[in-house]
VEXKEVEX-731413 format. One record per residue: residue in three letters; x, y, z of N, C-alpha, C in turn. Coordinates in Angstrom, 3 decimals, padded with zeros to 6 digits. Layout:
# VEXKEVEX-731413
['ala', [X, Y, Z], [X, Y, Z], [X, Y, Z]]
...
***
This chain:
# VEXKEVEX-731413
['met', [-077.357, 035.364, -006.565], [-077.379, 034.862, -008.039], [-078.843, 034.299, -008.149]]
['ala', [-079.410, 034.646, -009.387], [-080.687, 034.295, -009.607], [-080.882, 032.740, -009.904]]
['arg', [-082.014, 032.274, -009.256], [-082.389, 030.930, -009.485], [-082.651, 030.571, -010.999]]
['pro', [-082.255, 029.218, -011.403], [-082.488, 028.783, -012.657], [-084.000, 028.718, -012.939]]
['pro', [-084.486, 028.796, -014.077], [-085.962, 029.117, -014.398], [-086.700, 027.639, -014.112]]
['leu', [-085.966, 026.475, -014.219], [-086.646, 025.320, -014.089], [-086.122, 024.429, -012.836]]
['asp', [-086.818, 023.675, -012.222], [-086.606, 022.834, -011.258], [-087.257, 021.355, -011.386]]
['phe', [-086.702, 020.500, -010.479], [-087.341, 019.120, -010.600], [-087.879, 018.769, -009.244]]
['thr', [-088.960, 018.263, -009.110], [-089.511, 017.685, -007.655], [-090.060, 016.422, -008.198]]
['glu', [-090.141, 015.409, -006.987], [-090.897, 014.277, -007.136], [-092.354, 014.123, -007.180]]
['ser', [-092.961, 015.271, -006.865], [-094.355, 015.309, -006.787], [-094.898, 016.666, -007.111]]
['arg', [-096.220, 016.884, -007.195], [-096.716, 018.266, -007.480], [-097.191, 018.877, -006.199]]
['ser', [-096.792, 018.423, -005.024], [-097.229, 019.194, -003.889], [-096.471, 020.400, -003.548]]
['gln', [-097.176, 021.292, -002.726], [-096.708, 022.693, -002.644], [-095.489, 022.903, -002.026]]
['asp', [-094.721, 021.722, -001.474], [-093.413, 021.904, -000.799], [-092.311, 022.388, -001.900]]
['gly', [-092.325, 021.658, -003.020], [-091.465, 022.044, -004.120], [-091.535, 023.661, -004.470]]
['pro', [-092.529, 024.146, -004.887], [-092.672, 025.565, -005.095], [-092.306, 026.529, -004.049]]
['leu', [-092.887, 026.146, -002.690], [-092.487, 026.877, -001.637], [-091.022, 026.968, -001.408]]
['lys', [-090.375, 025.762, -001.511], [-088.946, 025.910, -001.188], [-088.161, 026.723, -002.195]]
['trp', [-088.700, 026.742, -003.472], [-088.065, 027.360, -004.607], [-088.333, 028.761, -004.361]]
['leu', [-089.416, 029.338, -003.917], [-089.875, 030.663, -003.877], [-089.506, 031.355, -002.481]]
['thr', [-088.907, 030.599, -001.483], [-088.678, 031.154, -000.171], [-087.805, 032.371, -000.447]]
['gly', [-088.204, 033.500, 000.150], [-087.438, 034.809, 000.116], [-087.602, 035.610, -001.015]]
['phe', [-088.379, 035.016, -002.086], [-088.799, 035.803, -003.249], [-089.640, 036.977, -003.107]]
['lys', [-089.256, 038.187, -003.619], [-090.057, 039.310, -003.527], [-090.238, 039.759, -004.918]]
['gly', [-091.534, 040.277, -005.345], [-091.671, 040.817, -006.620], [-092.910, 040.087, -007.304]]
['tyr', [-092.981, 040.402, -008.524], [-094.170, 039.877, -009.376], [-093.973, 038.530, -009.713]]
['met', [-094.980, 037.668, -009.613], [-094.958, 036.106, -010.185], [-096.107, 035.875, -010.991]]
['his', [-095.871, 035.579, -012.339], [-096.934, 035.291, -013.250], [-097.248, 033.774, -012.882]]
['ala', [-098.377, 033.383, -012.820], [-098.752, 031.994, -012.476], [-100.171, 031.723, -012.818]]
['asp', [-100.400, 030.357, -012.968], [-101.814, 029.882, -013.183], [-102.313, 029.854, -011.701]]
['ala', [-103.480, 029.114, -011.607], [-104.202, 029.077, -010.244], [-103.863, 027.850, -009.572]]
['tyr', [-102.660, 027.305, -009.834], [-102.237, 026.186, -009.047], [-102.134, 026.378, -007.499]]
['pro', [-102.907, 025.690, -006.703], [-103.027, 026.070, -005.230], [-101.577, 026.022, -004.576]]
['gly', [-100.690, 025.181, -005.078], [-099.262, 025.127, -004.448], [-098.463, 026.480, -004.462]]
['tyr', [-099.067, 027.544, -005.182], [-098.261, 028.779, -005.264], [-098.839, 029.630, -004.138]]
['asp', [-100.061, 029.422, -003.657], [-100.814, 030.308, -002.778], [-100.193, 030.773, -001.584]]
['lys', [-099.278, 029.969, -000.850], [-098.719, 030.316, 000.447], [-097.382, 031.355, 000.006]]
['ala', [-097.122, 031.536, -001.191], [-095.937, 032.292, -001.669], [-096.459, 033.743, -001.791]]
['phe', [-097.770, 033.922, -001.817], [-098.405, 035.222, -002.049], [-098.682, 035.923, -000.842]]
['val', [-097.732, 036.396, -000.046], [-097.923, 036.947, 001.267], [-097.444, 038.370, 001.226]]
['pro', [-097.680, 039.201, 002.267], [-097.265, 040.545, 002.269], [-095.683, 040.594, 002.248]]
['asp', [-095.168, 041.356, 001.584], [-093.558, 041.506, 001.432], [-093.001, 040.217, 000.806]]
['gly', [-093.761, 039.472, 000.132], [-093.394, 038.349, -000.717], [-093.718, 038.389, -002.215]]
['ala', [-094.135, 037.317, -002.670], [-094.572, 037.360, -004.249], [-095.895, 037.856, -004.349]]
['ile', [-096.045, 038.710, -005.466], [-097.300, 039.358, -005.788], [-097.843, 038.591, -007.014]]
['glu', [-099.031, 038.058, -006.872], [-099.514, 037.276, -007.895], [-100.049, 038.006, -009.119]]
['val', [-099.638, 037.541, -010.346], [-100.050, 038.053, -011.543], [-100.756, 036.833, -012.192]]
['ala', [-102.134, 036.854, -012.285], [-102.955, 035.857, -012.951], [-102.959, 035.828, -014.320]]
['cys', [-103.502, 034.782, -014.906], [-103.420, 034.533, -016.418], [-104.811, 034.630, -017.084]]
['trp', [-104.954, 035.511, -017.882], [-106.135, 035.626, -018.637], [-106.370, 034.683, -019.649]]
['ala', [-105.420, 034.027, -020.161], [-105.527, 032.834, -021.054], [-106.314, 031.674, -020.292]]
['his', [-105.773, 031.512, -019.046], [-106.482, 030.237, -018.389], [-107.915, 030.718, -018.137]]
['thr', [-108.243, 032.055, -017.741], [-109.455, 032.296, -017.502], [-110.458, 032.224, -018.741]]
['arg', [-109.835, 032.692, -019.827], [-110.692, 032.589, -021.099], [-110.919, 031.232, -021.455]]
['arg', [-110.084, 030.371, -021.164], [-110.261, 028.981, -021.394], [-111.513, 028.421, -020.694]]
['lys', [-111.720, 028.842, -019.370], [-112.915, 028.412, -018.749], [-114.184, 028.815, -019.425]]
['phe', [-114.237, 029.979, -019.970], [-115.400, 030.442, -020.634], [-115.588, 029.697, -022.075]]
['ile', [-114.466, 029.442, -022.721], [-114.583, 028.606, -023.918], [-115.187, 027.279, -023.450]]
['glu', [-114.916, 026.699, -022.478], [-115.578, 025.384, -021.954], [-117.062, 025.501, -021.734]]
['ala', [-117.443, 026.859, -021.488], [-118.821, 027.030, -021.178], [-119.700, 027.392, -022.428]]
['glu', [-118.991, 027.529, -023.607], [-119.752, 027.906, -024.876], [-120.830, 026.788, -025.240]]
['ser', [-120.621, 025.500, -025.069], [-121.453, 024.558, -025.392], [-122.838, 024.698, -024.698]]
['ser', [-122.755, 025.180, -023.518], [-124.020, 025.093, -022.642], [-124.621, 026.476, -022.520]]
['glu', [-123.766, 027.551, -022.631], [-124.233, 028.972, -022.447], [-123.578, 029.750, -023.702]]
['pro', [-123.972, 029.529, -025.009], [-123.182, 030.164, -026.041], [-123.358, 031.630, -026.057]]
['asp', [-124.381, 032.259, -025.744], [-124.558, 033.582, -025.776], [-123.845, 034.422, -024.585]]
['leu', [-123.932, 033.873, -023.422], [-123.181, 034.436, -022.421], [-121.610, 034.273, -022.543]]
['ala', [-121.319, 033.092, -022.858], [-119.860, 032.887, -023.119], [-119.398, 033.769, -024.193]]
['ala', [-120.089, 034.035, -025.240], [-119.626, 034.859, -026.431], [-119.422, 036.318, -025.764]]
['glu', [-120.340, 036.653, -024.876], [-120.383, 037.934, -024.477], [-119.101, 038.341, -023.549]]
['ile', [-118.746, 037.406, -022.765], [-117.508, 037.414, -021.968], [-116.213, 037.331, -022.737]]
['leu', [-116.261, 036.398, -023.668], [-115.160, 036.186, -024.501], [-114.930, 037.416, -025.416]]
['ser', [-115.976, 038.139, -025.706], [-115.779, 039.337, -026.518], [-115.075, 040.406, -025.750]]
['arg', [-115.348, 040.508, -024.403], [-114.636, 041.340, -023.628], [-113.266, 041.206, -023.342]]
['ile', [-112.879, 039.914, -023.197], [-111.617, 039.462, -023.001], [-110.722, 039.758, -024.382]]
['arg', [-111.321, 039.501, -025.409], [-110.791, 039.808, -026.830], [-110.411, 041.260, -026.691]]
['asp', [-111.342, 042.133, -026.174], [-110.947, 043.594, -026.164], [-109.845, 043.909, -025.356]]
['leu', [-109.627, 043.123, -024.352], [-108.383, 043.220, -023.469], [-107.103, 042.900, -024.208]]
['tyr', [-107.223, 041.847, -024.875], [-106.032, 041.408, -025.633], [-105.651, 042.278, -026.672]]
['ala', [-106.737, 042.915, -027.443], [-106.521, 043.914, -028.596], [-105.771, 045.028, -028.127]]
['ile', [-106.026, 045.503, -026.811], [-105.101, 046.658, -026.340], [-103.691, 046.098, -026.205]]
['glu', [-103.355, 044.837, -025.788], [-102.085, 044.460, -025.725], [-101.341, 044.388, -027.188]]
['arg', [-102.184, 043.947, -028.224], [-101.696, 044.063, -029.560], [-101.354, 045.328, -030.018]]
['ala', [-102.172, 046.236, -029.606], [-101.990, 047.689, -030.183], [-100.783, 048.232, -029.434]]
['ala', [-100.436, 048.060, -028.399], [-099.346, 048.459, -027.576], [-098.014, 047.876, -028.241]]
['lys', [-098.146, 046.373, -028.586], [-097.027, 045.942, -029.218], [-096.844, 046.532, -030.609]]
['asp', [-097.892, 046.594, -031.396], [-097.807, 047.056, -032.625], [-096.994, 048.492, -032.690]]
['ala', [-097.394, 049.349, -031.757], [-097.009, 050.667, -031.622], [-095.616, 050.724, -031.024]]
['gly', [-094.979, 049.601, -030.789], [-093.668, 049.625, -030.134], [-093.648, 050.422, -028.799]]
['met', [-094.564, 050.261, -028.091], [-094.622, 051.101, -026.684], [-093.757, 050.503, -025.789]]
['gly', [-093.096, 051.359, -024.855], [-092.241, 050.918, -023.962], [-093.149, 050.529, -022.659]]
['asp', [-092.638, 050.141, -021.697], [-093.249, 049.844, -020.330], [-094.260, 050.865, -019.794]]
['gly', [-093.726, 052.209, -019.832], [-094.235, 053.249, -019.189], [-095.747, 053.587, -020.248]]
['glu', [-095.529, 053.552, -021.271], [-096.505, 053.872, -022.321], [-097.654, 052.728, -022.199]]
['arg', [-097.087, 051.540, -022.112], [-098.065, 050.438, -022.247], [-098.982, 050.418, -020.908]]
['gly', [-098.273, 050.780, -019.616], [-099.039, 050.907, -018.466], [-100.021, 051.907, -018.615]]
['gly', [-099.574, 053.045, -019.073], [-100.687, 054.134, -019.311], [-101.762, 053.787, -020.233]]
['leu', [-101.551, 053.188, -021.271], [-102.545, 052.531, -022.198], [-103.555, 051.825, -021.517]]
['arg', [-102.898, 050.942, -020.631], [-103.728, 049.960, -019.964], [-104.654, 050.746, -018.953]]
['gln', [-104.177, 051.543, -018.183], [-104.964, 052.414, -017.342], [-106.123, 053.113, -018.175]]
['glu', [-105.883, 053.673, -019.132], [-106.874, 054.331, -019.918], [-107.930, 053.327, -020.638]]
['lys', [-107.475, 052.403, -021.204], [-108.455, 051.506, -021.919], [-108.798, 050.181, -021.338]]
['ala', [-107.921, 049.576, -020.585], [-108.243, 048.205, -020.131], [-109.000, 048.448, -018.781]]
['met', [-108.735, 049.358, -018.075], [-109.384, 049.432, -016.755], [-110.963, 049.603, -016.809]]
['pro', [-111.484, 050.377, -017.758], [-112.937, 050.438, -017.931], [-113.487, 049.146, -018.114]]
['ile', [-112.986, 048.347, -019.159], [-113.305, 047.177, -019.536], [-113.334, 046.212, -018.441]]
['leu', [-112.313, 046.209, -017.582], [-112.213, 045.295, -016.359], [-113.466, 045.715, -015.326]]
['glu', [-113.644, 047.071, -015.120], [-114.543, 047.307, -014.191], [-115.931, 046.957, -014.564]]
['ser', [-116.211, 047.080, -016.040], [-117.535, 046.662, -016.510], [-117.546, 045.032, -016.416]]
['leu', [-116.458, 044.423, -016.756], [-116.529, 042.842, -016.685], [-116.817, 042.404, -015.270]]
['arg', [-116.138, 042.996, -014.379], [-116.488, 042.696, -012.890], [-117.800, 042.798, -012.556]]
['ala', [-118.405, 043.856, -013.068], [-119.904, 044.099, -012.770], [-120.762, 043.083, -013.356]]
['arg', [-120.391, 042.664, -014.574], [-121.244, 041.611, -015.309], [-121.066, 040.273, -014.764]]
['leu', [-119.887, 040.030, -014.231], [-119.646, 038.567, -013.640], [-120.491, 038.648, -012.163]]
['ala', [-120.511, 039.770, -011.545], [-121.370, 039.717, -010.285], [-122.815, 039.377, -010.456]]
['val', [-123.273, 039.771, -011.766], [-124.715, 039.439, -012.108], [-124.804, 038.176, -012.419]]
['leu', [-123.837, 037.530, -013.292], [-123.818, 036.221, -013.668], [-123.708, 035.173, -012.589]]
['glu', [-123.076, 035.656, -011.505], [-122.815, 034.740, -010.348], [-124.230, 034.357, -009.692]]
['gly', [-125.171, 035.309, -009.728], [-126.497, 034.997, -009.230], [-127.487, 034.342, -010.097]]
['gln', [-127.100, 034.238, -011.414], [-127.744, 033.460, -012.423], [-127.246, 032.021, -012.871]]
['ala', [-126.130, 031.918, -012.938], [-125.534, 030.504, -013.391], [-125.531, 029.709, -012.318]]
['leu', [-125.866, 028.375, -012.607], [-125.636, 027.389, -011.599], [-124.247, 027.046, -011.160]]
['pro', [-123.888, 027.069, -009.947], [-122.568, 027.041, -009.489], [-121.685, 025.834, -010.196]]
['arg', [-122.415, 024.635, -010.356], [-121.573, 023.672, -010.868], [-121.665, 023.487, -012.401]]
['ser', [-122.284, 024.371, -013.045], [-122.412, 024.416, -014.474], [-121.182, 025.073, -015.037]]
['pro', [-120.724, 024.649, -016.338], [-119.468, 025.165, -016.931], [-119.393, 026.776, -016.694]]
['met', [-120.541, 027.407, -016.706], [-120.611, 028.866, -016.790], [-120.326, 029.292, -015.291]]
['gly', [-120.935, 028.705, -014.325], [-120.970, 028.891, -012.941], [-119.476, 028.643, -012.714]]
['lys', [-118.856, 027.661, -012.919], [-117.341, 027.358, -012.653], [-116.512, 028.586, -013.380]]
['ala', [-116.680, 028.955, -014.509], [-116.041, 029.893, -015.211], [-116.064, 031.194, -014.478]]
['val', [-117.315, 031.683, -013.860], [-117.608, 032.894, -013.324], [-116.728, 032.841, -011.892]]
['gly', [-116.976, 031.637, -011.216], [-116.309, 031.576, -010.078], [-114.859, 031.452, -010.082]]
['tyr', [-114.288, 030.979, -011.000], [-112.940, 030.931, -011.298], [-112.348, 032.492, -011.411]]
['ala', [-113.066, 033.228, -012.289], [-112.590, 034.664, -012.578], [-112.807, 035.491, -011.315]]
['gln', [-113.784, 035.239, -010.563], [-113.989, 036.065, -009.496], [-113.029, 035.720, -008.195]]
['arg', [-112.594, 034.554, -008.095], [-111.699, 034.123, -007.108], [-110.140, 034.743, -007.483]]
['gln', [-109.902, 034.719, -008.915], [-108.754, 035.289, -009.312], [-108.554, 036.763, -009.615]]
['trp', [-109.729, 037.544, -009.428], [-110.050, 038.856, -009.887], [-108.893, 039.768, -009.548]]
['ala', [-108.492, 039.917, -008.275], [-107.318, 040.890, -007.856], [-106.059, 040.480, -008.721]]
['ala', [-105.729, 039.205, -008.714], [-104.527, 038.853, -009.451], [-104.663, 039.113, -010.988]]
['leu', [-105.760, 038.787, -011.502], [-106.183, 038.957, -012.910], [-105.943, 040.635, -013.293]]
['cys', [-106.150, 041.521, -012.285], [-106.108, 042.802, -012.674], [-104.719, 043.472, -012.285]]
['thr', [-103.758, 042.729, -011.739], [-102.467, 043.245, -011.357], [-101.693, 043.721, -012.578]]
['tyr', [-101.832, 042.940, -013.724], [-101.042, 043.383, -014.961], [-101.167, 044.859, -015.392]]
['val', [-102.372, 045.493, -015.059], [-102.607, 046.825, -015.506], [-101.797, 047.787, -014.741]]
['thr', [-101.308, 047.444, -013.690], [-100.606, 048.338, -012.614], [-099.139, 048.577, -012.915]]
['asp', [-098.599, 047.695, -013.890], [-097.229, 047.961, -014.242], [-096.994, 047.351, -015.710]]
['gly', [-096.516, 048.242, -016.475], [-096.273, 047.970, -017.989], [-095.376, 046.734, -018.309]]
['arg', [-094.646, 046.385, -017.304], [-093.530, 045.412, -017.561], [-094.152, 043.978, -017.524]]
['leu', [-095.576, 043.833, -016.909], [-096.112, 042.761, -016.718], [-096.885, 042.238, -018.025]]
['glu', [-097.331, 040.966, -018.130], [-098.010, 040.463, -019.163], [-099.360, 040.166, -018.833]]
['ile', [-100.171, 039.955, -019.771], [-101.589, 039.818, -019.615], [-101.997, 038.368, -019.316]]
['asp', [-100.879, 037.374, -019.627], [-101.189, 035.991, -019.256], [-099.837, 035.352, -019.030]]
['asn', [-099.919, 034.079, -018.810], [-098.670, 033.182, -018.487], [-098.279, 032.475, -019.547]]
['asn', [-098.488, 032.953, -020.818], [-098.140, 032.116, -022.025], [-096.733, 031.790, -022.253]]
['ala', [-095.841, 032.683, -021.868], [-094.424, 032.637, -022.042], [-094.009, 031.316, -021.294]]
['ala', [-094.256, 031.129, -020.074], [-093.991, 030.031, -019.318], [-094.612, 028.709, -019.812]]
['glu', [-095.916, 028.863, -020.296], [-096.388, 027.642, -020.887], [-095.719, 027.270, -022.199]]
['arg', [-095.278, 028.202, -022.899], [-094.557, 027.894, -024.150], [-093.174, 027.201, -023.799]]
['ala', [-092.496, 027.725, -022.756], [-091.187, 027.304, -022.185], [-091.386, 025.763, -021.874]]
['leu', [-092.449, 025.420, -021.341], [-092.765, 024.023, -020.747], [-093.301, 023.151, -021.707]]
['arg', [-093.674, 023.479, -022.964], [-094.310, 022.851, -024.053], [-093.682, 021.582, -024.328]]
['gly', [-092.302, 021.777, -024.387], [-091.476, 020.635, -024.938], [-091.499, 019.532, -023.821]]
['phe', [-091.659, 019.800, -022.646], [-091.773, 018.650, -021.723], [-093.208, 017.951, -021.750]]
['ala', [-094.252, 018.824, -022.029], [-095.492, 018.288, -022.269], [-095.587, 017.359, -023.394]]
['val', [-095.036, 017.885, -024.469], [-095.054, 017.043, -025.785], [-094.126, 015.791, -025.588]]
['gly', [-092.949, 016.058, -024.793], [-092.033, 015.040, -024.691], [-092.553, 013.799, -023.867]]
['arg', [-093.624, 013.991, -023.047], [-094.124, 012.989, -022.171], [-094.767, 011.963, -023.160]]
['lys', [-095.048, 012.296, -024.532], [-095.580, 011.272, -025.264], [-094.478, 010.359, -025.744]]
['asn', [-093.377, 010.692, -025.638], [-092.089, 009.966, -026.220], [-091.267, 009.220, -025.113]]
['trp', [-091.417, 009.829, -023.835], [-090.678, 009.172, -022.740], [-091.576, 008.991, -021.563]]
['met', [-091.416, 008.038, -020.802], [-092.150, 007.762, -019.574], [-091.500, 008.249, -018.248]]
['phe', [-090.288, 007.948, -018.240], [-089.440, 008.148, -017.040], [-088.208, 008.867, -017.214]]
['phe', [-087.541, 009.572, -016.113], [-086.208, 009.992, -016.330], [-085.264, 008.963, -015.833]]
['gln', [-085.652, 007.753, -015.541], [-085.113, 006.722, -015.007], [-084.728, 006.863, -013.434]]
['arg', [-084.341, 007.872, -013.019], [-084.132, 008.141, -011.592], [-084.193, 009.656, -011.356]]
['glu', [-084.283, 009.946, -010.002], [-084.368, 011.366, -009.667], [-083.227, 012.243, -010.132]]
['gly', [-082.012, 011.610, -010.144], [-080.873, 012.387, -010.709], [-081.029, 012.763, -012.185]]
['gly', [-081.779, 011.924, -012.919], [-081.968, 012.327, -014.279], [-082.893, 013.486, -014.491]]
['gly', [-083.900, 013.491, -013.618], [-084.809, 014.499, -013.536], [-084.109, 015.889, -013.290]]
['arg', [-083.337, 015.932, -012.166], [-082.608, 017.230, -011.951], [-081.716, 017.656, -013.015]]
['thr', [-080.983, 016.572, -013.671], [-080.166, 016.892, -014.754], [-080.855, 017.633, -015.933]]
['ala', [-082.041, 016.937, -016.242], [-082.927, 017.503, -017.317], [-083.319, 018.940, -017.025]]
['ala', [-083.702, 019.154, -015.686], [-084.073, 020.530, -015.311], [-082.975, 021.654, -015.416]]
['ile', [-081.690, 021.171, -015.104], [-080.773, 022.168, -015.253], [-080.352, 022.397, -016.759]]
['leu', [-080.387, 021.283, -017.527], [-080.155, 021.506, -019.063], [-081.213, 022.315, -019.586]]
['ala', [-082.451, 022.056, -019.288], [-083.470, 022.817, -019.880], [-083.456, 024.329, -019.516]]
['ser', [-083.132, 024.453, -018.100], [-082.992, 026.084, -017.776], [-081.888, 026.655, -018.622]]
['leu', [-080.795, 026.038, -018.848], [-079.774, 026.795, -019.496], [-080.226, 026.952, -021.019]]
['leu', [-080.946, 025.893, -021.549], [-081.518, 026.152, -022.852], [-082.439, 027.294, -022.975]]
['arg', [-083.516, 027.245, -022.146], [-084.374, 028.333, -022.185], [-083.818, 029.671, -021.864]]
['thr', [-082.817, 029.818, -021.049], [-082.219, 031.086, -020.679], [-081.338, 031.522, -021.774]]
['ala', [-080.747, 030.571, -022.581], [-079.964, 030.930, -023.787], [-080.881, 031.347, -024.722]]
['gln', [-081.933, 030.960, -025.009], [-082.988, 031.290, -025.984], [-083.609, 032.737, -025.669]]
['ala', [-083.849, 032.875, -024.348], [-084.361, 034.238, -024.017], [-083.197, 035.342, -024.185]]
['ala', [-081.955, 034.884, -023.876], [-080.869, 035.931, -024.109], [-080.482, 036.192, -025.650]]
['gly', [-081.196, 035.445, -026.438], [-080.855, 035.617, -027.952], [-079.539, 034.920, -028.341]]
['val', [-079.192, 033.806, -027.646], [-077.917, 033.031, -027.885], [-078.470, 031.912, -028.540]]
['glu', [-077.623, 031.483, -029.741], [-077.901, 030.107, -030.426], [-077.547, 028.986, -029.567]]
['pro', [-078.385, 028.163, -029.140], [-078.291, 027.136, -028.086], [-077.096, 026.254, -028.442]]
['val', [-077.096, 025.680, -029.723], [-076.097, 024.653, -029.964], [-074.552, 025.346, -030.035]]
['thr', [-074.313, 026.598, -030.423], [-073.283, 027.227, -030.341], [-072.814, 027.445, -028.872]]
['tyr', [-073.853, 027.889, -028.029], [-073.675, 028.201, -026.731], [-073.123, 026.833, -025.946]]
['phe', [-073.819, 025.667, -026.156], [-073.515, 024.481, -025.521], [-072.173, 023.902, -025.878]]
['arg', [-071.765, 024.012, -027.191], [-070.672, 023.490, -027.632], [-069.334, 024.353, -027.119]]
['asp', [-069.570, 025.519, -026.985], [-068.505, 026.319, -026.522], [-068.205, 026.109, -025.039]]
['val', [-069.478, 025.979, -024.269], [-069.302, 025.925, -022.980], [-068.640, 024.606, -022.526]]
['leu', [-068.946, 023.538, -023.144], [-068.346, 022.240, -022.956], [-066.972, 022.168, -023.154]]
['val', [-066.379, 023.020, -023.941], [-064.870, 023.216, -024.167], [-064.313, 024.077, -023.077]]
['arg', [-065.029, 025.143, -022.765], [-064.328, 026.062, -021.684], [-064.509, 025.621, -020.254]]
['ile', [-065.509, 024.770, -020.108], [-065.848, 024.483, -018.509], [-064.793, 023.654, -017.849]]
['asp', [-063.844, 022.993, -018.616], [-062.722, 022.383, -018.132], [-061.715, 023.292, -017.465]]
['arg', [-061.597, 024.488, -018.104], [-060.469, 025.558, -017.798], [-061.102, 026.673, -017.001]]
['glu', [-062.465, 026.930, -017.117], [-062.924, 028.129, -016.410], [-063.367, 027.943, -015.070]]
['arg', [-062.890, 028.497, -014.085], [-063.010, 028.361, -012.619], [-064.195, 029.071, -012.352]]
['asp', [-064.526, 030.171, -012.843], [-065.636, 031.049, -012.516], [-066.788, 030.641, -013.339]]
['trp', [-067.663, 029.604, -012.982], [-068.575, 028.924, -013.840], [-069.868, 030.032, -014.115]]
['glu', [-069.858, 031.022, -013.358], [-070.836, 031.982, -013.485], [-070.598, 032.795, -014.954]]
['lys', [-069.442, 032.812, -015.181], [-069.208, 033.462, -016.611], [-069.729, 032.627, -017.773]]
['leu', [-070.075, 031.296, -017.482], [-070.631, 030.511, -018.632], [-072.096, 030.494, -018.520]]
['leu', [-072.873, 031.138, -017.651], [-074.176, 031.036, -017.736], [-074.518, 032.015, -019.117]]
['pro', [-075.879, 031.762, -019.582], [-076.052, 032.275, -020.887], [-075.948, 033.852, -021.024]]
['his', [-076.398, 034.651, -020.231], [-076.258, 036.157, -020.436], [-074.732, 036.534, -020.297]]
['ala', [-074.009, 035.968, -019.218], [-072.591, 036.402, -019.139], [-071.776, 035.795, -020.328]]
['trp', [-072.187, 034.623, -020.795], [-071.384, 034.112, -021.944], [-071.636, 034.779, -023.101]]
['lys', [-072.775, 035.530, -023.156], [-073.145, 036.300, -024.409], [-072.163, 037.507, -024.285]]
['glu', [-072.199, 038.230, -023.203], [-071.273, 039.490, -023.008], [-069.897, 039.153, -023.245]]
['arg', [-069.415, 037.996, -022.601], [-067.865, 037.820, -022.549], [-067.325, 037.042, -023.867]]
['phe', [-068.286, 036.044, -024.384], [-067.570, 035.026, -025.177], [-068.105, 034.993, -026.649]]
['glu', [-069.347, 035.494, -026.730], [-070.075, 035.325, -028.054], [-069.349, 035.885, -029.142]]
['gly', [-068.667, 037.114, -028.944], [-068.129, 037.853, -030.102], [-066.822, 036.974, -030.440]]
['glu', [-066.150, 036.571, -029.477], [-064.940, 035.718, -029.622], [-065.313, 034.488, -030.419]]
['val', [-066.331, 033.777, -030.091], [-066.770, 032.587, -030.924], [-067.178, 032.998, -032.241]]
['glu', [-067.858, 034.052, -032.430], [-068.374, 034.376, -033.933], [-067.023, 034.777, -034.668]]
['ser', [-066.066, 035.343, -034.135], [-064.882, 035.748, -034.723], [-064.108, 034.498, -035.277]]
['trp', [-064.128, 033.442, -034.233], [-063.515, 032.179, -034.758], [-064.236, 031.462, -035.838]]
['arg', [-065.536, 031.590, -035.806], [-066.356, 030.931, -036.918], [-066.208, 031.677, -038.281]]
['gln', [-066.087, 032.909, -038.200], [-065.889, 033.738, -039.582], [-064.553, 033.224, -040.133]]
['lys', [-063.518, 033.322, -039.187], [-062.203, 032.925, -039.761], [-062.149, 031.552, -040.304]]
['ala', [-062.847, 030.502, -039.627], [-062.810, 029.077, -040.154], [-063.675, 029.094, -041.484]]
['val', [-064.655, 029.785, -041.656], [-065.482, 029.828, -042.886], [-064.521, 030.582, -043.918]]
['ala', [-063.801, 031.525, -043.744], [-062.911, 032.027, -044.727], [-061.709, 031.206, -045.079]]
['arg', [-061.360, 030.364, -044.031], [-060.222, 029.459, -044.288], [-060.642, 028.304, -045.252]]
['ile', [-061.917, 027.753, -044.802], [-062.386, 026.684, -045.616], [-062.720, 027.129, -047.103]]
['ser', [-063.224, 028.431, -047.253], [-063.692, 028.885, -048.510], [-062.488, 029.275, -049.333]]
['gly', [-061.332, 029.370, -048.857], [-060.105, 029.787, -049.412], [-059.935, 031.276, -049.580]]
['arg', [-060.680, 032.153, -048.757], [-060.697, 033.695, -048.932], [-059.561, 034.152, -047.864]]
***
């Protein structure tokens, strides 16, 4: 069974991610958090780095090196323009992968050569030097997305999924205890998975809370399975209830 998308740990150490990712094989979109590094091993996870994080580094360098930053940011915008073109054209994974090989690869090769030049020009501890160093350290992972049309150019989907927690920290300070954190992670996993499956969360949770007392196979109540097995039934009940209330 697939792991839920969110987990709770007591610290930001690498032990949590490594335990979660033990045995995982396949692509993994991630930022450059060092705690993930040991998961990227042969026959393990394949790192897909985030161009949005890389772009942010060069935005931070605009105040000190506006012309150089603008040049690099322009090339990154060109990479994103290719992604928008693929989306607007409704391309499938294969077509998108082919477009990236044709259009994005030359931009990436040119950008890599430019970064190599800037490495010798920018002071290592300057904002530009840090941005160049970040991009070069991540380069192989930053280029992984062009190898498979299923992959994304950035990690923004995960960032959006976690935004509620980042904003929520302004309104709460603690989960009270460790158990509260784990419960929050489970509920958030179900919520985000329901949204990804195209299931209306309130309808889903309301129905699951009714069914869980009598449904022994709880995997049937996970969002994708619930959508397949029960969503039509729930919608039929809803329509009948509306018709009864409206007198039709």
